[in-house]
N, C-alpha and C positions, 0 to 999 in steps of 0.2 A: 815820709814814713819809709823805714827800711823794710827789707824783705821779711824779716822775722815779725815785725809789727804788723805788716800787711797780712801775713798768714794768721796771726792771732785775731786780727780784726775780722777776717773772713770767717773764722771759726765762731766768733762771738755773734756775728750777724746770722750765720746759718743756724746756730743753736737757738737764737731768739725766734727766728721764723718757724723752726720746727716745733718749738714749745708752744706756739700759738695754734698749732694744728691739733685736731682731735686725734685720739688714739687710733681710730680707724683710718684716718687720712695718713697718719704717720706710717701705719703698716702698709697701706697701699703704695705710698711713695717708696718705701723700702723695697717692696716687692717689684715695683716697676724698675727700680735701679738694679736689682739682682737679675732681672730678666735681660736688661741691657748688657750686663756683664757676662751672663751665661751665653749670649749670642756670639761671644768671642771664642767659646769652647767648641771643640769637635765632639762628636758623639762619644768617642772613647774617653775623652777628658770628662764629659758629663757623667759617664758611668763610674769613673774613678771617684768623683766627689759626691755622687748621689747616695743617700741612705738606702739600705737594702729594700726597704718597703716601697720605695719609689721605682726601683728598677723592675720592669715587667718584661717577661719573655714574650717575644712576638712569635706565636705559633700559628701557622695557617690552619684555619678551621676545616674540618673534614666535612665537605659538602654533602656526602652521602648520609651522614648522621642528621643533617638538617633537612633531608628530604629532596635534595637537588640531585639531578643526574647529569 
């Protein structure tokens, strides 16, 4: 089997195995894989690729408003 045939065979096997999984399992598998990939990103790189609704400003809470002195 040459390299191109091996690549196609890997694709076919991966596709067959994924198609046997439930939609929820497929989503969880994809999410786990994305988390693995995101572990390679710095905080700045994550902010660059993150949708605006995910980026949260980290503001220190005013302790006096919460009743702490």
